Backbone bond lengths (Angstrom), bond angles and torsions (degrees), N, CA, C in turn:
res aa  C-N    CA-C-N  psi(-1)  N-CA   C-N-CA  omega(-1)  CA-C   N-CA-C  phi
1 X - - - 1.449 - - 1.503 110.40 -
2 X 1.314 112.47 -48.19 1.455 117.30 179.79 1.490 110.09 -60.48
3 X 1.314 116.79 -41.62 1.440 119.76 178.43 1.506 111.04 -65.85
4 X 1.299 114.79 -38.64 1.478 116.90 178.25 1.485 111.27 -64.88
5 X 1.337 113.31 -42.86 1.477 115.64 178.26 1.498 110.90 -64.11
6 X 1.293 114.57 -38.69 1.466 118.04 179.31 1.503 110.89 -65.13
7 X 1.361 114.59 -43.21 1.484 116.63 178.46 1.502 111.27 -64.23
8 X 1.332 113.44 -37.73 1.484 114.90 178.83 1.509 110.59 -66.01
9 X 1.322 112.58 -39.18 1.481 115.27 177.91 1.490 111.66 -63.66
10 X 1.384 111.52 -39.53 1.478 114.35 179.59 1.510 110.67 -64.95
11 X 1.374 113.24 -41.96 1.476 117.21 178.75 1.528 111.11 -62.18
12 X 1.363 112.81 -42.03 1.482 117.28 -179.57 1.523 109.44 -65.62
13 X 1.348 114.49 -40.53 1.451 117.24 179.32 1.524 110.94 -65.47
14 X 1.421 111.64 -38.06 1.468 115.66 177.82 1.512 110.90 -63.77
15 X 1.383 112.81 -41.50 1.481 115.07 -179.11 1.500 110.51 -65.98
16 X 1.333 115.08 -42.38 1.470 118.38 178.42 1.513 109.73 -62.74
17 X 1.340 116.20 -40.14 1.473 118.82 178.74 1.502 111.12 -64.38
18 X 1.422 111.37 -40.77 1.488 113.72 178.90 1.484 110.59 -63.83
19 X 1.335 116.30 -42.14 1.478 118.74 178.25 1.504 109.67 -62.78
20 X 1.354 117.59 -43.07 1.471 120.60 178.91 1.504 111.74 -63.17
21 X 1.388 113.74 -39.71 1.463 117.12 178.92 1.513 110.11 -65.24
22 X 1.353 112.47 -41.48 1.477 115.66 179.10 1.513 110.25 -62.66
23 X 1.317 114.86 -45.95 1.471 118.10 178.86 1.529 110.67 -63.15
24 X 1.335 116.17 -38.73 1.459 119.32 178.72 1.512 110.54 -64.36
25 X 1.402 112.49 -43.06 1.465 115.83 178.39 1.508 110.34 -63.17
26 X 1.385 113.75 -42.10 1.472 116.10 178.61 1.511 110.32 -63.48
27 X 1.339 118.20 -38.82 1.463 120.44 178.31 1.506 111.89 -65.03
28 X 1.413 112.80 -40.95 1.467 116.05 178.01 1.516 110.79 -63.73
29 X 1.397 112.56 -42.26 1.468 116.15 178.35 1.516 111.19 -63.12
30 X 1.385 115.24 -39.12 1.481 117.95 178.58 1.507 110.51 -65.84
31 X 1.366 113.05 -42.02 1.450 115.51 178.25 1.514 111.57 -63.84
32 X 1.375 115.10 -39.29 1.465 118.09 178.10 1.517 110.10 -63.78
33 X 1.373 114.70 -42.69 1.472 117.08 178.46 1.512 111.13 -63.58
34 X 1.348 115.13 -42.64 1.470 117.23 178.15 1.507 110.83 -63.28
35 X 1.355 116.89 -37.20 1.464 119.83 177.76 1.508 111.74 -64.33
36 X 1.397 110.94 -45.61 1.483 113.99 178.10 1.517 111.39 -62.14
37 X 1.357 115.07 -39.06 1.479 117.88 178.41 1.516 110.45 -65.03
38 X 1.353 115.76 -42.05 1.463 118.68 178.27 1.518 110.18 -64.74
39 X 1.370 114.64 -39.02 1.459 117.87 178.25 1.524 110.03 -64.56
40 X 1.336 117.06 -41.97 1.486 119.95 177.81 1.508 110.97 -63.31
41 X 1.375 113.93 -42.29 1.463 117.17 177.92 1.510 111.39 -62.06
42 X 1.356 115.28 -42.21 1.469 118.58 179.25 1.520 111.11 -64.82
43 X 1.368 113.53 -40.95 1.466 117.20 178.17 1.521 110.42 -63.44
44 X 1.363 113.74 -41.34 1.485 116.61 178.44 1.512 110.70 -64.76
45 X 1.325 114.84 -43.04 1.462 117.46 178.03 1.531 111.69 -61.83
46 X 1.354 115.15 -42.05 1.463 118.86 179.43 1.527 110.61 -63.60
47 X 1.347 113.95 -42.84 1.481 116.73 177.86 1.516 110.57 -63.33
48 X 1.342 116.09 -40.86 1.483 118.95 178.46 1.516 110.99 -63.30
49 X 1.353 113.82 -46.07 1.473 116.34 177.60 1.520 111.91 -61.51
50 X 1.347 115.71 -39.79 1.464 118.96 178.42 1.527 110.77 -63.48
51 X 1.348 115.16 -43.95 1.481 118.47 178.41 1.519 110.37 -64.26
52 X 1.367 115.76 -41.49 1.477 118.33 178.26 1.523 110.85 -63.11
53 X 1.350 116.76 -40.76 1.465 119.86 177.43 1.516 112.09 -64.03
54 X 1.385 113.27 -40.47 1.475 117.16 177.84 1.521 110.43 -62.94
55 X 1.339 115.12 -44.88 1.477 118.40 179.44 1.525 110.83 -63.25
56 X 1.346 115.76 -42.15 1.472 118.93 178.19 1.524 110.65 -63.37
57 X 1.335 118.12 -40.20 1.470 121.43 177.79 1.514 111.74 -64.21
58 X 1.370 113.52 -44.41 1.459 116.81 177.76 1.519 111.27 -61.90
59 X 1.350 115.97 -42.38 1.477 118.97 178.67 1.518 110.93 -63.52
60 X 1.339 115.96 -42.13 1.469 118.69 178.17 1.524 110.70 -64.38
61 X 1.372 117.08 -39.28 1.464 120.47 177.73 1.528 111.29 -63.09
62 X 1.366 112.97 -46.26 1.465 116.00 178.87 1.521 110.82 -63.34
63 X 1.327 118.43 -39.84 1.470 121.17 178.43 1.523 110.85 -64.00
64 X 1.352 117.36 -41.73 1.464 120.22 178.05 1.526 110.82 -65.23
65 X 1.379 115.40 -40.73 1.479 118.14 178.06 1.519 110.80 -63.62
66 X 1.361 116.57 -42.79 1.474 119.30 177.39 1.515 111.74 -63.08
67 X 1.352 115.98 -41.05 1.461 119.24 177.94 1.523 111.33 -63.10
68 X 1.352 116.60 -42.79 1.463 119.64 178.74 1.528 110.63 -64.20
69 X 1.366 114.85 -42.14 1.472 117.80 178.58 1.517 110.79 -63.74
70 X 1.336 117.18 -41.68 1.475 119.99 178.14 1.513 111.82 -63.54
71 X 1.344 116.45 -41.43 1.466 119.27 177.79 1.534 111.09 -64.30
72 X 1.348 115.65 -42.88 1.470 118.60 178.05 1.522 111.01 -62.27
73 X 1.357 115.49 -42.85 1.472 118.22 178.19 1.525 110.89 -64.48
74 X 1.320 117.81 -39.07 1.474 120.68 177.68 1.515 111.69 -63.27
75 X 1.385 115.30 -44.75 1.470 117.88 178.02 1.532 111.40 -63.60
76 X 1.336 115.29 -40.62 1.469 118.62 177.58 1.512 111.21 -63.06
77 X 1.356 116.67 -42.92 1.473 119.97 178.58 1.531 110.70 -64.74
78 X 1.354 115.65 -39.35 1.463 118.27 178.35 1.532 110.59 -64.07
79 X 1.361 116.37 -42.97 1.464 119.06 177.14 1.520 112.50 -63.22
80 X 1.359 114.65 -40.60 1.479 118.44 177.95 1.520 110.63 -63.96
81 X 1.351 116.49 -42.49 1.471 119.39 179.22 1.532 110.89 -63.79
82 X 1.355 115.52 -39.65 1.472 118.08 177.95 1.529 111.03 -64.19
83 X 1.347 116.37 -43.95 1.463 119.57 177.71 1.517 112.60 -62.50
84 X 1.374 114.68 -41.95 1.476 117.61 178.03 1.520 110.83 -64.03
85 X 1.346 116.81 -40.83 1.468 119.05 178.93 1.521 111.26 -63.05
86 X 1.363 116.37 -42.45 1.465 118.93 177.42 1.526 111.27 -63.99
87 X 1.360 115.31 -40.78 1.465 118.52 178.00 1.511 112.11 -63.26
88 X 1.353 115.34 -43.92 1.475 118.06 178.60 1.537 110.81 -63.62
89 X 1.352 116.59 -39.03 1.471 119.00 178.57 1.527 110.33 -64.31
90 X 1.360 117.33 -44.10 1.470 119.59 177.65 1.519 111.25 -63.81
91 X 1.366 115.60 -40.62 1.473 118.45 178.17 1.516 111.04 -64.03
92 X 1.342 116.81 -40.61 1.475 119.60 177.69 1.520 111.77 -63.69
93 X 1.372 116.60 -41.00 1.465 119.59 177.50 1.528 111.21 -63.93
94 X 1.359 115.49 -44.05 1.473 118.82 178.65 1.522 111.00 -63.55
95 X 1.357 115.53 -40.82 1.474 118.09 178.63 1.521 110.83 -64.88
96 X 1.336 118.05 -39.23 1.466 120.32 177.54 1.514 112.10 -63.39
97 X 1.372 115.66 -44.24 1.465 118.53 177.76 1.525 111.54 -63.15
98 X 1.362 114.92 -43.17 1.470 118.15 178.35 1.511 111.36 -62.40
99 X 1.347 116.18 -40.53 1.471 118.84 178.43 1.524 110.89 -65.02
100 X 1.355 117.32 -38.69 1.460 119.59 177.05 1.522 112.33 -63.02
101 X 1.381 114.94 -46.83 1.472 117.58 177.89 1.515 111.34 -62.83
102 X 1.346 116.42 -40.43 1.471 119.46 178.86 1.517 110.69 -63.76
103 X 1.354 117.19 -40.33 1.472 119.71 178.97 1.522 110.92 -64.91
104 X 1.363 116.68 -40.31 1.464 119.20 177.87 1.529 111.14 -64.03
105 X 1.346 115.51 -45.52 1.467 118.51 177.43 1.509 112.54 -62.52
106 X 1.357 115.36 -38.26 1.466 118.80 178.29 1.521 111.26 -65.56
107 X 1.347 116.94 -40.11 1.463 119.82 178.97 1.525 110.82 -64.09
108 X 1.354 116.39 -43.50 1.473 118.97 178.18 1.524 110.87 -63.34
109 X 1.349 115.69 -43.19 1.467 118.51 178.67 1.508 112.41 -64.04
110 X 1.356 116.61 -38.37 1.466 119.61 178.32 1.528 110.97 -65.60
111 X 1.362 116.60 -40.42 1.468 119.09 178.54 1.530 110.83 -62.67
112 X 1.350 115.73 -46.49 1.468 118.44 177.79 1.515 111.32 -63.16
113 X 1.338 116.67 -39.82 1.465 120.21 178.62 1.510 111.83 -63.95
114 X 1.368 116.55 -40.89 1.476 118.97 178.16 1.532 111.31 -64.29
115 X 1.352 116.99 -40.36 1.468 119.22 178.19 1.532 110.45 -63.98
116 X 1.353 115.92 -46.60 1.467 119.03 179.32 1.520 111.21 -65.23
117 X 1.354 116.00 -36.80 1.465 118.98 178.59 1.522 111.65 -65.93
118 X 1.354 116.90 -36.82 1.466 119.29 176.92 1.518 111.59 -63.22
119 X 1.353 115.76 -46.38 1.462 119.19 178.99 1.526 111.42 -63.76
120 X 1.371 114.92 -43.27 1.466 118.50 179.62 1.516 111.17 -65.47
121 X 1.348 117.22 -35.57 1.462 120.15 178.17 1.524 110.95 -64.89
122 X 1.350 116.70 -41.13 1.463 119.69 177.13 1.516 111.91 -62.43
123 X 1.356 116.33 -46.27 1.463 119.56 179.16 1.525 111.28 -65.14
124 X 1.350 115.70 -40.93 1.464 118.98 179.72 1.518 111.39 -64.79
125 X 1.350 116.55 -38.00 1.466 119.26 177.21 1.523 110.86 -63.94
126 X 1.356 116.71 -41.91 1.467 120.15 177.71 1.518 112.14 -62.72
127 X 1.355 116.41 -46.10 1.464 120.07 179.15 1.519 111.31 -65.48
128 X 1.345 116.97 -39.82 1.460 119.75 178.74 1.530 111.11 -63.00
129 X 1.356 116.53 -41.71 1.466 119.34 177.31 1.523 110.87 -63.43
130 X 1.362 115.73 -41.30 1.468 118.93 179.19 1.526 111.23 -63.89
131 X 1.353 116.23 -44.55 1.465 120.03 178.95 1.515 111.12 -62.70
132 X 1.350 116.06 -40.35 1.465 119.39 178.16 1.533 110.99 -63.21
133 X 1.354 116.80 -43.17 1.460 119.86 178.94 1.522 110.96 -62.72
134 X 1.363 116.41 -42.13 1.469 119.77 179.04 1.521 110.69 -63.94
135 X 1.332 116.49 -42.51 1.461 120.20 178.21 1.511 112.24 -62.66
136 X 1.349 116.53 -43.20 1.468 119.57 177.60 1.529 111.32 -62.79
137 X 1.356 115.44 -42.73 1.465 118.42 179.53 1.527 110.96 -63.51
138 X 1.337 116.63 -42.39 1.465 119.79 179.00 1.530 111.00 -63.79
139 X 1.344 116.35 -41.82 1.465 119.70 177.14 1.519 111.74 -63.03
140 X 1.333 115.44 -41.98 1.467 118.98 179.14 1.535 111.19 -64.75
141 X 1.330 116.60 -42.19 1.465 120.32 178.00 1.527 110.96 -62.89
142 X 1.357 116.14 -43.27 1.464 119.46 178.73 1.525 110.85 -63.18
143 X 1.335 116.44 -39.67 1.462 119.83 178.62 1.533 111.16 -64.39
144 X 1.360 115.26 -43.57 1.465 118.77 178.69 1.524 111.16 -62.52
145 X 1.348 115.27 -41.97 1.457 118.99 178.88 1.526 111.69 -63.72
146 X 1.345 115.64 -42.33 1.465 119.86 179.11 1.526 111.09 -63.84
147 X 1.336 115.14 -40.71 1.473 118.27 177.74 1.515 111.22 -63.66
148 X 1.331 116.62 -42.93 1.467 120.36 178.53 1.517 111.84 -62.14
149 X 1.373 115.95 -45.01 1.463 119.63 178.46 1.526 111.73 -62.97
150 X 1.352 116.13 -41.97 1.460 119.30 179.08 1.532 111.55 -63.37
151 X 1.354 114.93 -41.25 1.472 118.56 178.59 1.524 111.23 -64.30
152 X 1.341 117.22 -42.25 1.464 120.96 178.55 1.511 112.06 -63.77
153 X 1.383 114.39 -44.15 1.467 118.54 179.85 1.525 111.24 -64.39
154 X 1.358 116.02 -40.48 1.476 119.15 178.21 1.525 110.89 -64.47
155 X 1.349 115.83 -40.92 1.468 118.85 178.43 1.524 111.08 -64.59
156 X 1.343 116.76 -40.31 1.462 120.25 178.66 1.529 111.15 -63.85
157 X 1.351 115.16 -44.34 1.470 119.08 178.93 1.526 110.48 -62.23
158 X 1.352 115.17 -42.84 1.465 118.71 179.53 1.525 111.10 -62.72
159 X 1.352 114.60 -44.42 1.465 117.98 179.14 1.523 111.69 -63.49
160 X 1.352 116.35 -40.74 1.462 118.91 178.50 1.526 111.26 -64.45
161 X 1.362 115.49 -39.95 1.483 118.57 177.03 1.520 112.43 -62.78
162 X 1.343 115.07 -43.99 1.463 118.82 178.53 1.526 111.30 -62.94
163 X 1.340 114.85 -42.49 1.459 118.73 179.54 1.523 111.15 -63.49
164 X 1.318 116.01 -42.53 1.468 118.89 178.75 1.522 111.12 -63.55
165 X 1.353 115.74 -42.58 1.477 119.27 177.76 1.523 111.87 -63.34
166 X 1.361 113.36 -44.17 1.459 117.70 178.90 1.525 111.43 -63.75
167 X 1.317 116.76 -40.83 1.466 120.09 178.82 1.524 111.30 -65.01
168 X 1.326 115.80 -40.72 1.469 119.35 178.25 1.528 111.01 -64.31
169 X 1.343 116.20 -39.93 1.471 119.52 178.49 1.518 111.36 -65.28
170 X 1.358 114.35 -43.02 1.469 118.87 179.29 1.528 110.80 -64.36
171 X 1.369 114.18 -41.38 1.459 118.07 179.13 1.530 111.21 -64.30
172 X 1.328 116.15 -41.54 1.467 119.85 178.41 1.537 111.32 -64.64
173 X 1.357 114.21 -40.92 1.479 118.20 177.96 1.515 110.65 -64.65
174 X 1.339 116.46 -41.37 1.467 120.05 179.27 1.518 111.57 -64.47
175 X 1.354 114.19 -42.98 1.463 117.68 179.41 1.534 110.80 -64.34
176 X 1.339 115.69 -42.11 1.467 119.32 178.69 1.524 111.69 -63.49
177 X 1.355 113.42 -41.85 1.459 116.69 178.27 1.530 111.05 -65.99
178 X 1.363 116.75 -38.37 1.464 120.13 179.09 1.518 111.78 -66.20
179 X 1.355 115.67 -42.84 1.457 118.90 178.80 1.533 111.05 -70.87
180 X 1.309 115.64 -33.42 1.472 118.01 -177.98 1.511 110.82 -75.01
181 X 1.371 115.55 -37.64 1.472 118.95 -177.25 1.524 108.86 -113.64
182 X 1.215 116.69 -169.20 1.463 120.07 -176.66 1.510 111.68 -100.45
183 X 1.327 116.71 6.23 1.477 120.75 -176.02 1.529 109.37 -104.89
184 X 1.330 115.98 55.38 1.475 119.23 -178.46 1.528 110.76 -65.14
185 X 1.337 115.36 -40.75 1.466 117.81 -177.91 1.522 111.28 -67.01
186 X 1.379 112.61 -41.80 1.458 115.69 179.44 1.529 110.94 -64.96
187 X 1.326 114.31 -39.91 1.478 117.49 178.95 1.519 112.37 -65.06
188 X 1.359 113.26 -41.25 1.474 116.34 178.67 1.526 111.18 -64.74
189 X 1.366 115.39 -41.90 1.471 118.33 178.80 1.516 111.08 -63.30
190 X 1.343 114.21 -43.89 1.467 117.24 179.41 1.529 110.41 -64.43
191 X 1.333 116.94 -41.18 1.472 119.50 178.43 1.514 112.21 -63.86
192 X 1.389 115.47 -40.60 1.469 118.54 179.56 1.512 111.55 -66.35
193 X 1.379 114.10 -41.59 1.460 118.04 178.24 1.532 111.20 -63.34
194 X 1.333 115.04 -41.17 1.468 118.63 179.27 1.536 110.81 -65.58
195 X 1.345 114.63 -39.22 1.471 117.43 178.65 1.521 111.65 -64.20
196 X 1.387 114.13 -41.36 1.472 117.92 178.80 1.514 110.50 -64.64
197 X 1.340 115.09 -42.96 1.462 118.59 179.27 1.528 111.48 -62.92
198 X 1.362 115.39 -43.57 1.472 118.48 179.29 1.532 111.45 -64.75
199 X 1.354 115.60 -38.72 1.470 118.91 178.61 1.521 110.82 -64.79
200 X 1.384 115.43 -41.55 1.461 118.29 178.00 1.511 112.07 -64.17
201 X 1.335 115.16 -42.40 1.465 118.14 177.72 1.538 111.50 -62.98
202 X 1.327 115.56 -42.46 1.481 118.77 -179.89 1.521 111.40 -64.50
203 X 1.356 114.92 -41.98 1.471 117.91 179.08 1.516 110.88 -63.82
204 X 1.364 116.21 -42.44 1.459 118.66 178.26 1.515 112.12 -63.19
205 X 1.311 116.05 -41.53 1.458 119.73 178.55 1.528 111.96 -64.09
206 X 1.342 114.69 -42.61 1.472 118.32 178.99 1.520 111.27 -63.89
207 X 1.367 115.19 -41.05 1.470 118.16 178.73 1.517 111.18 -65.18
208 X 1.343 115.93 -39.41 1.460 118.58 178.81 1.525 111.20 -64.59
209 X 1.349 115.41 -42.36 1.476 118.45 179.20 1.520 111.07 -64.66
210 X 1.347 118.21 -41.31 1.471 121.77 179.75 1.531 111.15 -64.63
211 X 1.370 113.43 -41.60 1.460 116.54 178.89 1.519 111.35 -64.77
212 X 1.358 115.48 -40.04 1.462 118.50 178.49 1.531 110.94 -64.07
213 X 1.356 116.33 -42.15 1.473 119.19 178.99 1.518 112.18 -63.55
214 X 1.377 115.81 -42.92 1.460 119.38 178.61 1.524 111.42 -63.91
215 X 1.353 115.85 -40.53 1.466 117.91 179.08 1.525 111.31 -64.80
216 X 1.368 115.55 -41.89 1.468 118.85 178.84 1.531 110.90 -63.94
217 X 1.353 116.20 -42.05 1.482 119.22 178.56 1.504 112.14 -63.74
218 X 1.376 116.35 -43.17 1.466 119.50 179.66 1.520 111.46 -63.84
219 X 1.380 115.27 -40.96 1.470 118.45 178.73 1.530 110.71 -64.43
220 X 1.345 115.73 -42.30 1.478 118.63 178.86 1.526 110.82 -64.50
221 X 1.358 117.87 -39.18 1.469 120.74 178.82 1.515 111.19 -64.47
222 X 1.363 115.58 -42.69 1.477 118.97 179.28 1.514 110.65 -63.46
223 X 1.351 115.70 -42.14 1.459 119.08 178.96 1.526 111.64 -64.28
224 X 1.346 116.45 -42.95 1.479 119.54 179.41 1.527 111.31 -65.30
225 X 1.357 116.20 -39.74 1.467 118.92 178.37 1.521 110.77 -63.56
226 X 1.352 116.48 -40.67 1.467 118.94 177.94 1.514 111.98 -63.82
227 X 1.343 114.95 -43.21 1.469 118.31 177.96 1.526 111.50 -63.65
228 X 1.353 116.91 -41.55 1.472 120.12 179.76 1.516 111.07 -63.89
229 X 1.347 115.93 -42.36 1.474 118.45 179.14 1.522 110.76 -63.20
230 X 1.362 116.61 -42.16 1.466 119.27 178.09 1.512 111.80 -63.58
231 X 1.343 114.89 -41.49 1.468 118.45 179.69 1.531 111.87 -66.84
232 X 1.337 116.47 -41.10 1.472 119.74 178.07 1.522 110.71 -63.10
233 X 1.357 116.03 -42.27 1.477 118.34 179.10 1.525 110.71 -63.98
234 X 1.381 115.74 -40.47 1.473 118.34 179.24 1.522 110.92 -64.38
235 X 1.344 116.57 -41.38 1.475 119.67 -179.77 1.517 111.08 -66.36
236 X 1.353 117.12 -42.57 1.465 120.03 178.17 1.525 111.41 -63.45
237 X 1.358 115.90 -41.04 1.477 118.33 178.47 1.523 110.74 -64.93
238 X 1.364 116.17 -39.19 1.469 118.72 178.63 1.521 110.88 -64.79
239 X 1.360 117.26 -41.07 1.464 119.78 178.60 1.514 112.19 -63.91
240 X 1.368 115.86 -43.56 1.473 118.72 178.51 1.521 111.30 -65.05
241 X 1.375 115.72 -39.67 1.476 118.35 179.05 1.518 110.66 -64.79
242 X 1.350 116.24 -39.13 1.474 118.39 178.57 1.525 110.93 -65.83
243 X 1.364 117.11 -39.62 1.471 120.18 178.05 1.519 111.40 -63.45
244 X 1.394 115.50 -45.16 1.473 117.83 179.48 1.528 111.60 -66.25
245 X 1.360 116.55 -36.84 1.465 119.41 178.69 1.519 110.63 -64.76
246 X 1.362 116.63 -40.74 1.461 118.92 178.65 1.520 111.12 -65.10
247 X 1.371 116.47 -42.05 1.468 119.33 178.56 1.524 110.91 -63.71
248 X 1.386 117.10 -41.00 1.464 120.07 179.88 1.520 110.79 -66.68
249 X 1.365 116.37 -39.46 1.472 119.28 177.34 1.528 110.97 -64.02
250 X 1.355 117.10 -40.20 1.468 119.76 176.61 1.510 111.64 -62.83
251 X 1.363 116.44 -40.83 1.470 119.30 178.43 1.519 111.63 -65.01
252 X 1.383 116.67 -41.15 1.470 119.63 177.41 1.524 111.42 -63.03
253 X 1.370 115.54 -41.18 1.470 118.58 179.25 1.514 110.96 -64.35
254 X 1.373 116.88 -41.99 1.460 119.69 177.69 1.518 111.39 -63.16
255 X 1.380 116.69 -39.39 1.477 120.36 178.46 1.525 111.40 -64.79
256 X 1.357 115.66 -41.75 1.468 119.18 178.98 1.525 111.05 -64.52
257 X 1.349 115.88 -40.89 1.470 118.62 177.70 1.519 111.19 -63.62
258 X 1.356 116.99 -41.53 1.467 119.82 178.93 1.522 111.34 -64.80
259 X 1.347 116.51 -40.54 1.462 119.19 179.33 1.536 110.81 -65.78
260 X 1.357 116.02 -40.09 1.472 118.85 177.36 1.510 111.75 -63.89
261 X 1.376 115.36 -38.33 1.464 118.90 179.13 1.520 111.17 -64.20
262 X 1.366 116.38 -44.67 1.467 118.39 -179.93 1.529 111.26 -68.25
263 X 1.343 117.82 -34.71 1.462 120.13 177.75 1.528 110.60 -65.10
264 X 1.373 115.14 -42.40 1.466 118.06 178.10 1.513 111.60 -65.59
265 X 1.368 116.36 -37.18 1.462 120.02 177.77 1.518 110.90 -65.08
266 X 1.346 117.59 -41.76 1.463 120.27 179.41 1.528 110.76 -66.41
267 X 1.362 116.43 -39.97 1.469 119.32 179.05 1.518 110.87 -64.68
268 X 1.355 115.87 -38.04 1.463 119.54 178.28 1.513 111.47 -67.63
269 X 1.354 116.53 -38.06 1.462 120.57 -178.32 1.523 111.83 -69.20
270 X 1.351 116.29 -37.25 1.456 119.53 -177.72 1.522 113.17 -95.92
271 X 1.340 116.99 7.63 1.469 118.71 -179.40 1.524 111.45 -70.26
272 X 1.360 116.64 -28.69 1.469 118.52 -177.67 1.516 114.45 -80.22
273 X 1.353 119.29 -8.64 1.479 122.03 -179.40 1.521 108.90 -84.61
274 X 1.291 116.91 119.32 1.476 122.77 -178.64 1.523 110.05 -89.59
275 X 1.322 117.46 128.58 1.469 122.50 176.65 1.521 108.98 -91.41
276 X 1.301 119.08 124.75 1.482 119.41 -178.46 1.519 110.27 -65.10
277 X 1.332 115.00 135.48 1.473 120.09 -179.21 1.531 112.37 -85.65
278 X 1.325 116.09 -25.16 1.481 120.34 -179.75 1.511 108.59 -130.69
279 X 1.270 116.21 158.72 1.457 121.71 176.29 1.521 109.93 -97.47
280 X 1.349 114.28 161.69 1.468 118.62 -179.78 1.521 111.70 -73.16
281 X 1.306 118.90 -26.72 1.469 121.81 -178.31 1.512 110.25 -94.73
282 X 1.297 116.15 171.78 1.462 121.49 -179.68 1.507 110.37 -76.01
283 X 1.328 116.91 155.52 1.463 122.21 179.56 1.525 109.33 -74.52
284 X 1.347 116.20 146.49 1.452 120.37 179.55 1.522 112.19 -87.08
285 X 1.341 116.97 -14.81 1.466 119.49 -177.56 1.517 113.09 -98.06
286 X 1.306 117.09 -13.24 1.468 120.01 -177.09 1.529 108.31 -119.23
287 X 1.325 119.84 127.84 1.483 120.61 178.99 1.516 110.78 -70.02
288 X 1.278 116.13 143.59 1.469 123.12 179.45 1.521 108.93 -120.24
289 X 1.350 116.93 159.29 1.480 119.19 -179.44 1.505 113.34 -61.47
290 X 1.303 117.34 -30.82 1.486 118.54 -177.42 1.524 111.58 -98.32
291 X 1.349 117.59 20.27 1.481 119.58 -179.18 1.539 111.27 -64.55
292 X 1.405 117.79 -30.76 1.461 120.40 -179.22 1.490 112.62 -88.13
293 X 1.367 118.27 1.91 1.453 120.44 -179.04 1.507 108.81 -72.58
294 X 1.320 117.27 132.56 1.444 123.10 179.42 1.503 109.81 -120.84
295 X 1.295 113.30 142.12 1.468 119.20 176.66 1.526 109.54 -79.39
296 X 1.350 116.76 136.18 1.455 119.80 179.02 1.501 110.58 -88.20
């Protein structure tokens, strides 16, 4: 019995030990699994931290690269702005110098243009006066000629009218005498002869008057043309004399200005030379206390 109880106890102890061993093994396995899980978690955490560090490093690298690129672009922009400012300053200086030279050239050209315009204005005034005088003379000659022609034509018309009236009167008298007497043919012949004679006289008178008018008109035209030519020559000579006088006056003024400039330059150059007011020796015209002093 005792042995049986002992064996049962041993069996029970063995079973309990087996159960404990199993539980211990299960605990060890659980602990191993928990360790492996903790190790996996740690590995995952380490990998995550490593990836986060890598991402942070990459972000920091990209940020540093962007900062360097921005700084380089800023320095480049600053250099470009400095170069542009220097270029604009040089361009402004060149433009100012060019404007100064252009203004000087323009002033010289304007002065020369004003001088040439003055001379041309004087000559143009002389020529205009001459042309006006010639035009007036030509108009006056044409008017005189027209008046002469009109007077001649009026005289011719008057003479022709008188001749026609006289011829008609003679013809009427001849016809009346012929009808009144028996000498109609003689009266008609005498009337015709008288009419022819009166017509010839009238024509001669008209021709003489026309010739006289034409001669008077031609003489007046020749006289007016001579006067116009003399007046035009006088006006042209006066214009040329005025132009030469103005040029000579300008030359005299320029010479006087040049002489004044050289005189002022000479006075300025010799202004620094001091002329001694007294001499080192005694005067020969004024007695001095030591005039009787003699050297031994």
